[in-house]
BAPA-306013 format. One line per 3 residues: number of its first residue (from 1); their letters; for each residue x, y, z of C-alpha. Coordinates in steps of 0.1 Angstrom, whole numbers. Example, Ala and Ser with C-alpha at 12.3 -4.5 7.8 and 13.67 -1.06 7.14 Angstrom:
<recs>
1) AS) 123:-45:78  137:-11:71
</recs>
This chain:
<recs>
1) XXX) 819:1319:796  848:1314:821  879:1332:810
4) XXX) 907:1315:829  935:1337:842  972:1328:836
7) XXX) 978:1295:854  993:1299:889  1025:1281:898
10) XXX) 1018:1246:910  1031:1229:941  1039:1192:946
13) XXX) 1026:1178:978  1040:1148:995  1008:1133:1009
16) XXX) 1008:1123:1046  971:1115:1048  940:1114:1027
19) XXX) 906:1112:1044  880:1085:1033  847:1102:1027
22) XXX) 811:1090:1020  813:1113:989  839:1090:975
25) XXX) 812:1062:975  789:1084:954  818:1089:929
28) XXX) 826:1052:929  790:1041:925  776:1068:902
31) XXX) 806:1084:884  797:1118:869  832:1127:857
34) XXX) 845:1125:821  880:1110:828  896:1086:853
37) XXX) 913:1102:883  928:1094:917  904:1097:946
40) XXX) 911:1117:978  896:1152:983  905:1155:1020
43) XXX) 943:1159:1020  973:1171:1040  1010:1166:1038
46) XXX) 1043:1184:1033  1054:1206:1004  1078:1185:983
49) XXX) 1085:1211:955  1075:1246:947  1066:1261:913
52) XXX) 1086:1289:899  1078:1322:915  1060:1308:946
55) XXX) 1067:1328:977  1057:1325:1013  1063:1287:1016
58) XXX) 1093:1264:1017  1098:1228:1010  1088:1206:1040
61) XXX) 1060:1229:1052  1030:1211:1066  998:1221:1048
64) XXX) 962:1212:1042  947:1212:1007  916:1233:1003
67) XXX) 892:1209:985  868:1228:962  888:1243:933
70) XXX) 871:1272:917  882:1295:888  899:1317:913
73) XXX) 887:1350:899  848:1352:900  830:1371:927
76) XXX) 826:1340:949  862:1329:945  874:1364:953
79) XXX) 856:1361:987  875:1328:992  842:1309:986
82) XXX) 855:1287:958  829:1261:970  803:1284:953
85) XXX) 824:1293:922  801:1308:896  820:1290:868
88) XXX) 818:1255:884  799:1240:855  826:1249:830
91) XXX) 856:1238:850  873:1205:841  872:1193:878
94) XXX) 856:1202:911  889:1197:929  916:1171:936
97) XXX) 899:1138:941  868:1152:923  877:1151:886
100) XXX) 914:1159:891  940:1136:907  936:1136:945
103) XXX) 956:1126:975  953:1088:976  988:1086:962
106) XXX) 1023:1093:974  1023:1127:957  997:1152:946
109) XXX) 999:1183:923  981:1213:937  976:1238:908
112) XXX) 977:1271:928  993:1284:960  959:1298:971
115) XXX) 947:1262:976  970:1254:1005  966:1264:1041
118) XXX) 995:1261:1067  989:1235:1094  1012:1250:1120
121) XXX) 1019:1225:1147  992:1200:1136  1001:1165:1124
124) XXX) 991:1162:1088  977:1127:1092  954:1138:1120
127) XXX) 946:1171:1103  936:1157:1069  899:1154:1078
130) XXX) 898:1191:1089  896:1201:1052  862:1185:1047
133) XXX) 849:1166:1078  854:1197:1099  852:1224:1073
136) XXX) 818:1214:1060  800:1214:1093  818:1245:1104
139) XXX) 805:1263:1073  770:1251:1081  772:1259:1118
142) XXX) 787:1294:1113  758:1304:1091  733:1291:1118
145) XXX) 750:1310:1148  722:1337:1150  697:1309:1159
148) XXX) 720:1292:1185  713:1313:1215  716:1300:1251
151) XXX) 679:1291:1253  679:1273:1219  683:1236:1210
154) XXX) 703:1222:1181  698:1187:1167  726:1169:1149
157) XXX) 716:1138:1129  743:1114:1119  774:1111:1141
160) XXX) 799:1099:1114  828:1117:1099  811:1151:1097
163) XXX) 787:1147:1126  813:1139:1152  831:1171:1142
166) XXX) 798:1191:1143  793:1181:1179  827:1195:1188
169) XXX) 823:1227:1168  789:1234:1183  803:1229:1218
172) XXX) 832:1252:1210  811:1280:1194  776:1279:1209
175) XXX) 758:1276:1243  728:1259:1228  714:1226:1240
178) XXX) 729:1199:1218  710:1167:1209  729:1141:1189
181) XXX) 709:1115:1169  720:1083:1151  708:1047:1147
184) XXX) 741:1034:1162  744:1034:1199  782:1033:1197
187) XXX) 782:1065:1177  758:1081:1202  781:1071:1230
190) XXX) 809:1088:1211  788:1119:1207  782:1120:1245
193) XXX) 820:1117:1251  825:1147:1227  800:1168:1247
196) XXX) 765:1162:1234  740:1171:1261  715:1144:1250
199) XXX) 715:1115:1226  686:1099:1208  686:1067:1188
202) XXX) 665:1073:1156  660:1037:1145  624:1040:1157
205) XXX) 615:1073:1141  582:1078:1160  599:1072:1194
208) XXX) 628:1094:1184  605:1123:1174  587:1120:1207
211) XXX) 620:1119:1226  633:1150:1208  600:1168:1213
214) XXX) 603:1162:1251  638:1177:1251  631:1208:1229
217) XXX) 597:1216:1242  570:1236:1225  595:1259:1208
220) XXX) 610:1230:1188  646:1228:1176  660:1261:1166
223) XXX) 685:1244:1142  685:1209:1127  717:1197:1110
226) XXX) 712:1166:1088  745:1149:1080  727:1119:1064
229) XXX) 702:1133:1040  682:1101:1037  644:1104:1033
232) XXX) 639:1093:1069  663:1119:1084  650:1148:1062
235) XXX) 615:1140:1073  625:1138:1109  643:1172:1108
238) XXX) 612:1188:1091  591:1175:1120  613:1186:1149
241) XXX) 622:1222:1139  601:1250:1153  589:1282:1138
244) XXX) 616:1308:1129  642:1280:1127  668:1267:1104
247) XXX) 669:1233:1087  703:1224:1071  706:1194:1049
250) XXX) 743:1184:1044  742:1147:1037  738:1132:1002
253) XXX) 715:1103:1011  690:1111:984  661:1124:1005
256) XXX) 637:1150:993  623:1178:1015  585:1179:1010
259) XXX) 568:1213:1015  533:1218:1028  516:1246:1047
262) XXX) 534:1250:1080  557:1220:1073  585:1228:1077
265) XXX) 570:1254:1101  565:1290:1092  596:1310:1094
268) XXX) 619:1280:1089  648:1287:1066  661:1257:1046
271) XXX) 698:1256:1037  717:1232:1015  754:1242:1021
274) XXX) 784:1228:1002  818:1225:1018  832:1258:1031
277) XXX) 854:1288:1023  892:1290:1023  890:1315:1051
280) XXX) 869:1291:1071  894:1264:1067  920:1287:1083
283) XXX) 895:1292:1112  890:1254:1115  927:1249:1117
286) XXX) 930:1276:1143  903:1258:1164  922:1225:1161
289) XXX) 956:1241:1170  939:1256:1201  928:1221:1211
292) XXX) 891:1229:1208  883:1203:1182  900:1171:1169
295) XXX) 892:1146:1143  888:1110:1156  911:1093:1131
298) XXX) 916:1056:1122  946:1055:1099  953:1027:1074
301) XXX) 980:1021:1048  969:1031:1013  970:995:1000
304) XXX) 941:987:1023  918:1013:1006  893:986:992
307) XXX) 888:971:1027  885:1006:1042  858:1016:1017
310) XXX) 839:984:1025  841:992:1062  827:1027:1054
313) XXX) 798:1012:1035  790:990:1065  792:1019:1090
316) XXX) 822:1004:1107  844:1035:1108  845:1055:1141
319) XXX) 851:1092:1132  872:1094:1100  893:1069:1082
322) XXX) 926:1083:1068  948:1065:1043  986:1069:1046
325) X) 1006:1065:1014
</recs>
């Protein structure tokens, strides 16, 4: 049983921007939460009011909201990994915008000071996607760094909100050959602009597999990062990784990884990461402040949310859409 500690002082956030994520479509289409709530789990803004006893912040400070809200006191949470909270099943919400009211509103209540991270000089509208679209791939890539040596290849599948950040994070952190994959030539061109060494259109899966094989050689890909998670992309990644590799499935496209002898190849580690830690969000913000990464943002007024979600369904968002209250 989860024994909750004394509630921490809350903060009132004046929302500057809330990112529009594919996960929101899963919530809209499939539900899964007991009560209605406001969407928006990728948020940044300015502190509008502080709870009694809160220190270290002042009204007006620019902050990002750490998205996955854990119990705050289990072993995982004490390591700042609230994304893997041991009591997640007994909590009333997974976070703001995921069971609790999120940032697609003028104001948002954040229940604990630990859930906010200073933005420094960053613009909150531009920085809102860092809390998920950048944090999630950063968490996945950081775990894969031992595989990403100068003679290795990494394949990124899906150059959307998370994938376009993954390309930048990989270029900032690793010397590995980077191959970007998507079914949209415009997104592949974007990946090339962001530093991908090679791009492959995966609409024809057989041709794509052959093109990737020619690039990675007999060794195969050392790391494959699937930000789509559909059956076709999961199958593709399982075919292109080599032995002693890492296959990371991030996307929620409903695909299933089928195991057979030597497929995925022997020595391949399979990872299914979720979001990232609070400490890693600090690292992501530091990378952005240093100019090493930036979210490609299309911003829209909040009242256009229905149209923006439709554009997201149709794949017509470049980078990340952010709603401004």
